[in-house]
N, C-alpha and C positions, 0 to 999 in steps of 0.2 A: 655282264656281269661285270665287265671294269668300273662303270657307276658302283654297282655296290660296292665291288674293295676299294673306290673312290670312299667312297665314304664311309666304312670300314675303319680304314687308315684315319682318316681324320676324326673321329670320334674316338680312337686310342691317343690319336696325339692331345685331342681335346683333355681327356682321361689324367694323362701322361704332366702334361703342362698343371694341372688342377694339382694332381700329386706334389709334385715339385714346391707348388708355391704353398702349401698348405703344410708339408715340411719347409720352408724355409721359413715360412710365418714361425712354425713352430722354433725354430730352432733363432729364432732375432728374439724372442719374448721376454721381456727383461722376469726377472728371475728378485721374487720380493724377497724383506725383510727374513732376517731371522732372532730369534729372540736371545734379547742380552741378560746374562744373569737371570732373577730368580719373577719370575711372574707371577698377575693376579688369579687366583680360583674364577669363577662364574659365582659364588656367593659374594666372591669378595671384591667383585662388579659390579653387582645389583647394590650388595649396599657402601659402595662409594659412591655411586650416580644417583643415592638418597640426598648427599652431603648434610640432609638438617633436620632435625628431629629430637621428641623431649622428654624429657625425664623427667619423673615425676616421683617426690619426695611426701610421703603423707603415712603415721599412722601414732601409737601410742608418744614417741617423743613434739609432735604436734602438740601434743592436750596437757603435755607436762614443762615443753617449753625448753628441750632439749635440743642439743645435736645426736649425743651418743645417747641411747638408754642401756641404763646398766641390766637394765634385763629383769628386774624386781616389781615392776610394778604390775597393776590388777591390771585384766581386757578390761574391768568395764571400765576404764577413762575415757575408752575409742567411745565415738558418739556421735561423728558429724550427723547436723541438724541436715542440713537438704545438698547433703553428698549430689550426683549429679557429674558421671562421666562422660556423656554427651554435652557437659559444658569443656569443658578441657579438652575435649574430641574438637568442637565446633574451635576453639581459641588455639588450635596449632593446624587447624584447616585453613582459616583464618591469616594466619602466620606464614605458613608457604609449607609447616612443615608436611615429610612424606611417614612419622609413626612417631611414638610415642613407649618409653621405655617404663617400667612398672617398679618402685622397690619393691617388688611382692613379700621380701622378710628384711628387714634394716640386724646391726648386727644387736640391737634385744632378741631377738628372736619371735617375734611377735610376726602373725601369719596372718598379711590383709586377703585368703581363703580357708576356708573354712581344711584345713588338712587332716587329715588321719592319724597323722604319727604325733600331731601334739593337741597339747588346750589350751597351750598357748595362742588362741587365734581368734579371730571374727564371731565363732561359734559363741564363746564368752562372752560375750559384749552386748551391748543393749540393743548396739546399730541392729534395723533389723529384725529384729530380735532374736538374734541370732542366728537368725535365717541367710543371712546375706553371705555377699560373692565377691569381692573387690576386683576382683578378676578377671570374673564371667561379666561383670558388666561394664567393664575397659572395656575387650573384649569387644564385648553388640555393640560400644561404643564406635570401637576403632571400623569396624564392619559396617557402622552405618555411613560414619567419613568418609572409608575410603583410606585409613591409613596401618598403617604397619605398627604391629603390634611384639613389643619386647619383654625381656623378664632379668630383673636386677635379684637374685640370689645372695643377699652372703653367706660365704663361707663360714664365717665368725659369729657364732651366741651366744649371746653371753646367756641364754636361760637356759639355756639347754643343761641335765645332769650331765652327760654323757660326752659335752664339750674336750679336747683333748685326749680322750683314747678312742680305740679305735673303731670303738659299737654308731661312736658319730657318723665316719665318713656316713654306716649302712642308712643313720638315719638322714640325712645330707640327698644322698642320691635317693631316697625315699620319696623326696620332699620334690625334687629336678624330677622325678620321672612324676610325677602326678602335672606340675608348670607345664610340662614339654607332652604333655598328654590328654590333658581337661581341654584347653583353649584357643586351639585351631594352630595355624600357623606362627610360628612366630621369626621374626627376622635375625635377631638378635640377646641372644645368653652374656652374662653380664656378672663377672666375679672378679666383686671388689679384695683390695691388696690388704685390707685392715685385717687383719690375725690374730687375735692371741693377746691378755692381758685379759683385768681386774672383769671380775662378772658378780651374777649373784647366781648361780650356773645352781637352781633348781633347791638355792639355802647355800648352799656353801662360798657362797663371798670370798671369793680369793683369788688369785691370778693366777691362769692356765696360761703357762706358755707351750709353741708347740713349732715342732722343723715345718717349716712354711715352703719348704721345697720336697717332702718328701711325705707330711701330714695324709695329706689332702690324696693323695694315686691320682693327682689329677690326670695323667694320662687313659687310666681308668674311667676319668668320671666326663672327657673329653669324647669317649666312645659313645658314653648312652648320648650324650647329646648329639652325634652323630647319628644315634641310630634310630632317634629320635623325631629330632626336627635338623635333617638332613642339608637344608635347602638356608638356616641358620648359620649366622658366622658367633665364634665365640670371643667374646672379649675381653682381658686379665693384662696385666702389666708386658706379658709374652705375648697377649696373644691367647691361643694360634693363629686365629685370622684377624684380631683388629688391637693394637698396643695402646695402652695409656700416653698420654702426653709429655705427662710427666710433672706437671700441676695442675691447682684447680683453677687459674686464674684466669681463664678463654684465653688462650697464646700455643703455638706451637714456635719452633725456632726457624728464620727462614730460610737455613739448610735445614730440609728434611728428607726425607729419604723414605721412602717407604720399607725399605731394605732389616733382617734384625739376626743377628746372629742369635735367632731363636732356641736356642739349646742351650746360651747363659741365662737367659732371661726365667722368671716364676713370679708369682704374685707376692710381691711386697718386697720385689726387689733393691737392695738398697741401693746401688749407682742408677735409678732410677732418672739423674737428671740425664742420661744416657738417652734418653724415651726422646725426650723433644728433641732430639736431632736424626734419631734412626742410624744405624748402621751404612755405611756404605759400601764395609764388603759384606753385605748382613746377608746367609745363606738362604734367608725365605723373604719371602712374601707376609710383609706383616704390620702395615698403613696405620697413622695416624689417630687418635678419635678425639676430641678438643671436650671436653667437660667441664662445665658452669653452669653458676647458677643465678638467677635473676639479681637474689638477693645477697648478701653474706655468707646465708648459712641457707646450709639445703634442705632444714626443717624448719615450720614457719613460727617467724616471732614476731607479734603486736609491734615490737620496738622497732624491726627496720623497713615495716611501711615507707617511710622517711628514706631509705638506703637501697630503693628499686635499682638498679641500674638506670645510668637515664641512657638519651639514645646514642650520643658523641660515644658512650662506654660501648653500647649493643655495637654498633658500629668498627670499631674500632674490635674487637672480639668476633666481628663478620670476618673481617680482613684480617687479623693475623690465625684464621684458625681456616675453613679450607681457601680460602686467599693464600691460606699457605700451603696447598696437598694437605689437609687433614678433612675431618668431614664435624660439624660441630652439634653437641647434645649441650643443649641449655634447658637447664633446670626451673621448673614452676614448686615453690612449697606451696604447697596446696595449706588455704586458713583451717579452723576451727569448723565451720561450715561445711566444710566437704567441696568448696571450689575456688578457682585459682580468682587472686584476689583483682577483684576491680582493676586498679591500678600496674599490678603484671601482663595483664590484660591489654590495656590502653598501649602500652609500653612497646609490647612485640610484635605486636600490628601497627604499631610505629617503623621499628626497625622496617619489616616489609615494607611496608609505602617507599622509606627510604631506599629502600636498594632497588626496589621497583624503578624508583626517577634516578636514580647513578647507574642501571643499563638498561635504559630505555632508549637508546640510539646508539645501534654499531655503526662507527664512521665506518670503519673498513668498507661497507658495503659502496663505498662510497670510490672505492679505492682501487688500484692496480696497483696486481703485486706483481714479482718477479725474484728467480731465486738465483743464488750465484752457482748450483751445481740441481742438478734434478737427476735421480735415478734411473741410469742407464737413456736419460734423455726422454723418456716414458707418459704421457697423459695420466698414465694412473695412480703417479708421484708426485703430478705439477704444484708448482706453488699454489694454482688456485682452487687446492681442495682447504687450503687454512681459512677459507670465506664461504664454503660453500650449505655453513649451518649443518652438516652430516658427521657426525660423529665418529663411523670407522671408517672415513678418508682420511689422507694425510700426506704432508707433505716427507717425500725420504730423498735421501743421500743417497750417492753409491757406499760404495761396503771403507775402503778408504780413506773420505772426509774427515776431520776430525776440526775442523773447522767451518762455520760455512754459514751463510747472511740470507735473508728475505729486503726485498727494497718494495717500500709500501708507501707509494706517491698518488695524489688529489689535485686532479687540476686545479681547485682550486685554494684558498688557504680554508684548513682548517684547526678546531680549538682542541684538546683532550687534557684528561689528568688524572684517567684511568687506560691502566695495562694490562688486556687480560690473557695469555698464551694457556694451552695445552699440551701435554703430550701423549700420544697412540701410547697408553703404559699396557696396554693386551701383550704385548713382545715389552715389556721391562723400561724400567727409570732412566734413564740416560745421559740428559744434559745434566754438566758441574757447573755450569756456571755463562753466564751471557750477558750483551750485554745491550740498553736500546739508545739508540741518538737520534737526534731530529737533526734536519738543516732548517740553523736562526741566524738571522745576517746575513745571509751568506757563510756561513761555516758549520763543521757537524758539531754539536754539542750536544754532552755524554749528560741521558736524562736520568739512567741507570744503570748498575753493575749487581750483579745479584750473582745467587750459585744455585740453586736444585729449581727446575721446578715440577713434574708430576703431574700426577691429574689436573691441575687447576694450582696456577699462579696468578696473583694481581694484585697490582701494584701502583699505590696514588702516589702522586707527585704534584708541587704547582704547575699551573695551566701551562700549556704549549700551545704556541701559533707558529705553522709550521706548512707545508705544503710537503713534507720531505721524511720518513722515518727508518732508519736501516737498523730490525732484529738481529744480530748477530749470535751467533752462537760458537764458543770460545773452549771449552772443553766437554769432552763424553768419552762415557762408557763403548760405544759404540756410533753406528751413524746414526744422528736425528730422525723420531719420527715425531713430527708437530702434526697438529688436529686441527687447529683452531687460535685463533689469533682477535682480537680484538681491542679497538681505541673506544671511549664512550667520554663524554664532557659532563660529568655531575656536578649536580648543584650549589651551587655553596653552602656550608650546612655552621652556623653559630651553635658556637658552645657552652657550656652556659661554665661562668667565671667559677675562679678559684676564688677564694675565700679563708683568711688564715689571721690569727690571733698570737702576736710570740707572746714573751714570757714579760716584759713589761705593760699590756694591754692593747698595742697598739693591731689596730684590723686594718690587714691589707688586701688589694683587692685585684685578678691580671686575670685579661682573658687571650684566649688564645692568639687573636686577631688584633696584630697591635692595631688598629683601626677602627674596633670595636669599641662601642659606648658599654658603660655599666652600669645600671639602675637599682639600687638597694631599698629594702626597708628593715628598720628594727622596731617598731608595734605589730612585728605577726603577720600586715596586712600583705596582700599578693602585690610586687610590683612590677611598675609600667613604666610606661618613655615619662610620662609625668612624677615618679617618683622622684627623691634623692639621685640623683648624678653623683658620682666617683670621678674624685677627680685630685685627691692623697689621701695617705694614713688619717686615722682618727682612733681617741684613745677612748677605750672601752672598760670602765675598772667589773664592773657586779655582771648577773646573769643578761644573756640577751641571747634571742634569734635573729639573724639575719638572712632576710629572703634577697636572692640576686640575679640579674637578669644578664646576658651580653645582649646588643643592637644594633643592626644598623638603621641609625636614624633618619636613613634617607627614604625605605622603601618602606620602616615599621617592623621588621620581620625581630625577632624576637626568639633568644636562645629556652632549653628546658631552664628550670632554676637549680638554684643552689641554697639548700639550708643550710646552714652551721648552725646548732643553739652550745655559745658559749658558756661556763658557768666561771664560778668567783678568775679574775686577776694573780696571776701563778706570780708576777715582782715581787711579795715579801718573801715567796717558799724558800726556802736554806735545807740544801742537801750534802754535807760533808763528804768527798771525795775531789779528783783532779778535777784541770776542767773541763773537759770534753763532759762530765757528769751532767752539765747545763744545759744539755744537748736535751735529756729525759723532758723538762718543763719548757725548751723554747720555741713550740707552739709548729717548728717543722718535722713532717713526717721525712722527711725526706732524710736527715742526722738523724743519728742512733750514737749511745755507748755502751758498750760489754762491760759487765762485772764477771770479773774470775778473779775462781778460788780454787782453793785446794779440794775440796770437796762441798756438794750441796746440803744444808740448803743456806740461800743465798737472801740478805735483806735489805732491799733499798730504804733508809728511812728518813720522813722530809717533814720540816717543821713548817709549817702551812704560816709562823708567824702572829696569828691570835685562833679565839677559839671560833668553830665553826660547828652548825646542827649536821654530820655526814651519814649520807644515805645509799653510798653508793662510790662505787670507780670504774676507771674505763683504762686498758692498757691497750700501748702498741705494739707489736712486733718489729724489727729492724724489717723497712721495706727496701732493701739493696738485696741484687742479684748476688752470689746466693747467701741467705739467711744466717746468721747462728742464732746461739742464744733464745731459741722459740721459747718458752716457756710453759709448762703444761699442767702441772699439778703445783696451785699454789696456796695459798692462807693470807688473810687481811685482819689486821689488829689498827687498834686506835686509842688514845693516850690523851691526858691532859697533863701530862707533863713528863712526858719519856723517859718514866721509873717505871707506871704501871702498866698493863696494853690489856686489850679485851679483844678477844678471839672474835671479829663483826663476822669474815666471810671465810672458805677455804671450800678446794674441788677442785674441778680441772676443764680448760680450757680445749674442749671436744674439736677434731678435727681444724687444731690452730696448725698443724703443720702446715697442711696443701692448700689451707686458706688461711694465710698470717693475719687478720684484718683487725680493726675494733673489736676489742671483746670486753664488754658492759657484766656490770654486777651491781645487785641494788639488795639494801642489807635492810632492818632497823635501824630506824637512823638515832646517831651514837654522835652529844659533846666529845669534840677532838681538838687540839692542836697539834701535835702530832700524828702521824700516823709509819704504817710496815707495814709491804710487803714482800709477802715472806717468798721466792724460788725454790720448792719443793725437788723439781726437778726436769729438766728440757725433753722435747724432744729430739735431742741425742746424747743422750745420757753422760756429757761432762757437765765439765762444770763452771758452766757459762752463762751467764744471764742478760741476754738483748734487750736492749728500750729503745723503742723511734719517741716513745710521745706515755706520760703516763697522766693521770687527773682524776681528781676526784666532782663527786656530785652531791650538790650542796641543797637544801629543804627550805 
């Protein structure tokens, strides 16, 4: 009996000990961090992790050679000869993109699907015998290549007779219902901020303005999207899920909060420059999407075949978009055949290869990482989590910590020129500023001092050789949560040289790397290491095409080409006015002049010095930020004597506000010594005409 009692007491004691141990373990378990500020939804997280996807612009504009159609052109013009959505999908897949957003209807109102609610669509075109459905073909191609599909539906419709009336909202939502019901899962619904203005409007040919804040009744439109595509994010200037980055040039600010005072912003928001940084005191999680085109325009124009963005330009866009806590939406202007042009396709694959080379080896994998503070001294939140290649683990500090650092140490010296860092944003964006230092020649040297991080931040800097780096978080909204850190040594990339000609006709060339050599040709042939080597400026009087490369003469590596087509020299041109007016024709796009008057229109008159046969002109608005006086509507006149003037061209520079690049217009040739460029109005509706450069095209 005593033996049984002994066993019983021993078991009870063991059980009690186990209970006490479990209780103590529970009491000692480190409490996890809580969310700070707004946090992303699951649909926003899925979108953010896509990082990189394509835009497609295609429609009547492709065949009329304009950016913003008026809505008055016949559907019979839409007739691509070799349209192949599978080619689009393959190019995007090869480029590493995760999805495609199609402009199913742009501002001209032409629909790329056979909408039940309008005749202004592909069903009235000769393409596929009027039986085609481009949205269907792209949906099928995306499924075949494992890509997600997104839809752009322009709120503005320059064709529809009811635009500006309540009846149009019913039409708009009916079309939205078609697109979101008939083509499978949609990952993003894209609403443009361009709303209201001149149009055809069923033959009315008038200007119709709307209240951008109230006309569309956006809350109920968003409800329709949630009903039909609950997993889709909604894009507009103010979201509700994804916001515009505030420009169409391929960048978002270095300080970029995924937060926004959302209720203050709407499609067409006039203070759009705020969207480049977000709001640090934002009430909602509305991250930025960077939209940019492969070419100056969004729709295809043959004259831009030599203006496809170079690899260095695309790399800058890469680092200035989701390298700054954004995503990248890059546009392909589909050509008249219905294909992504060969140049664009080749260039985007070059970008994919360059990015792969830049991030081939993460040097931190061979390093030791220690932290100044770890939350509760727990392995759950250890510094090692930043190198475990798992997105759901992270280094965390105790709640009261406002400044913390990670020390990264290698046993042997390493070289790197890229730094990548990510926050665990599921619990909010926290870091307000950070620094990066390296131990070089027995002292700590600051490499970078930056602000926000967010989902992903990537820094570029001159190559550093070191065995020790310190990453310090200086200011935070809450205890920092860092999920990933990386160091990379990207290969050197030679950039195309900058080629300019000044007012006197002297050509200069400049390479980004002062040690690189420049080789060029003036006869239209491809430059090589055996071509003329640039050593000093040289004069060129007449029309000339200069092709140039930057090269490493030791290795034989060469950069992409620069093509610059110059017309006649401007050294004999005269413009009456102040000294700064010469900036208009000085050949330097970084200088500018503003013509200010009481009212528009404003005239720029140029004496060319002698008679020429003129067949066009080029206008470049101010290139600094923020720019002013960007001309929208214009007239161009020619004259032999500065007395009798003939109108040679008039129209608008569509989308120039968001895309302030060279604008080229051609017209029937005319003999003239004097030209007059008249600014009818500008994008801000004030009395300022701004110029970086102005040039003419001669025959």
